[in-house]
N, C-alpha and C positions, 0 to 999 in steps of 0.2 A: 850702669844704665839706670836713669831716673824713672821712678814710678809715680803716676798721678791717678788718684782714685777720685772721680768726679760725680757730682750730683748728691753729695751728702745732705740729709734734710732732717734727720732724727737723732736724738740722743744716743740710741743704739748705734747708728752710723759712726758717730764719734768714738764710741768705745771700741768699735771694730777697728777703726783707724789706729786707736791707741795700742791695740794688740798687734796689728800687723806692720805698722810704721812705714807707710809710703812715704815718699819724699815731699809730695805735694797732695793736698786735699782741695777739691773744687766745690764752691758753692754756686748754684745756678741762679742768677738774678733775672735772667730773661724768661718770658712766658714759656712754660713747660710744665709737665707733670712733676718735675723735680724742683721747681721754682721755690725759692725761700726769700724772705724779706731781708734787708739789711740788719734789722733788729734781731730776728731770729738767728742769722748767721753769727751776729755778735754773741748772742747768748750760747749758741753751740760751740763757738770757739773758745769760750771760757773752760770748757771741759777738755780741750784738745791738748795732749802732751806736748811738751817742747820738742823742737826739732823738725816738725812738719811745717811746710809753708802753705799759706792760704791763698787760693787762687779764686778770684771772682769772674764769673762768665757773664758777658753782656753782648746783647745783639741790637746794634744800632740804637744804643741807649743814649739820652740826653747826658751831657758832661756833668751836670749838677747831680744826677742820679749815680753816675759812676763815683764821684767824689764823695757823696754821702755814704756809699757802701764802703769806700776805702776807710772812711773815719770810723764808722760803727763796726764793721767787721774786721778791721785791722788787717787789710789785705796786703800780702806780699807781691802779688801779681794781678794785673788786670788783663784779662784774655778777652780780646775783641773778636767776637764770632759771627759778625754780621757783614755788611758791605762797607765797612769804614774804609775811607780812602786816605791818602797821604795828609790831607788838610785836617781831617778829624783826628788822625793819630798824633799829629803835631800838637793839636790843642789839648788832647788828653796828656801828652808827655809833658807839655809845659805846666799844665795846671798840677800835675801830680808832684812836681818838685816842691811846691809851696805846701800843699796838703799833706804830702808824706813826711816831710821833715818837721812840719808843725805839729802833727798829731800823733804819728806812730814812730817818729825817730828814723825813718828810712824813706827812700824813694821807691815806690813799687816798680817792678819790672812792667814791661808791656809785651804780650804775646799776641800774635795775629794768627787766627785760624784760617786756613786756606782749603778750599775744596779741590779735590784732585780730579779735576774735569779736564784740564789742559796743561801741557807742560809749560806752555808760555805764561800761564797764570802763576805757577810755581815759581818760575824765575823772576817774575815781576815782583812777586810778594817779597823775594829775598832782598830786594833793594829798598823796602820800606824801613823807617825809623823804629824798628822794634827790637827786642832782645832775642826772641825766639819765635819760631813758627810752629803751628800746629796742624799737622796735614791730616784732613778728616775726608770721610766720603761726602758725596753730594747726593742730597735727597731733597727734591723740590718742596718748598714750604717748610722744611725742617732744618734746625741749626746744629743739631747733633744729638748724640744719645739715642740714635735710632737702631743700631745694631747692624746697619749696612757697612760692608767691608770697603775700605779705600783701595784705590788702584795702586797696588804695590809695584807693579811692572813700570807704570809711569814714573813713580817716585824713584825707583831704582835707576831708570834711564837718565834722570837729571840730577841725581844725588851728588855727583862729583862737582857740579856747577854751583850748588848751593853753599853760601858762605856762613849761614846762620845755623846754629844748632836746631834740630827740630824733634818735636814729639810726633809719634805716630798715633793716630786715633781711627775710630771707625771700625766697629764690628769685631774688636779684639775679645777673645776669651781663652779659656784654658785649652781649647781645642786647637786653636790656630796661632797661638802666641809664638810658640817656638819657631814655627814656619815663617811668621812675619818678622821676627827679630833677625833671623838669618838672611831673609831676603832683602830687607831694607837696611838693617844696621842703625837704627835711630839713636838719637841722643837719649830719648825717653819713650815711654809708652803712657798712654791715657785710656783708662777704661771707665765706663759706666754701666751700660746695660749688660756687659760681659761679667759683671760681678754682682748681678741681681737675680733673684728667684721671685717670680710673681710680682715684679715691679718694685721690690725693696732689696736693699744691700744684703748680701749673704756672706757671713763671716767665712764660711768654709771656701767659698769661690775666691775671696780676696786672699786667703792663705795660700790657695793653690797658685794664683798669680805670683805671689812673693816667692814660692819655692821654685816655680819655673825660671823666673828672672835670675834668681841666686844660681841657679844650675847652668843655665845657658849663657848668662851674661857675666859670670864670675862675680867677684865682689861689686857691690853697688857703689861706684864711686861718686 
């Protein structure tokens, strides 16, 4: 099972990631308390150990902003966390081919975040031209990192109809992670507020998450 720690914004956060080794780390470029600039993400990435992939989180961002962040932060994944539809996704996908191969030697994946408000919404998202889905809770006016738990029952009800691998997000923490993994059996998990204390990343909480996943999920494939 894959692990993503999102919302890294300080050198200390990068060091914590180097110690715990999640599969993915996330930089939030959308307006939020965890927002970083592409320049800062690029600087932070210089200290990141090899083997972890970099995800950029965007909410209804102009295409040029996305491409600039890909170039400066050397992103492996573009995570679209807003209301982006098929046309916007196609534009991003086409643009990433040139930018990715020209500047970082690879074409970044595209992930689409989907709010677990309705089963039909999840099934429709499964048909989008993206590599993976990220299933998150719905909080009016907020795009993520709120600590609100996603609707596991709804996800479980449509899971067999989904063809794309999906990450489970939304209110995950050491107290409910094991239950969530057994209930939903996701491809991966995504945490932000659940690995924080007083709004900042907490090494001990990150270590707890790694231990739980290695225990309940077996080897992290």
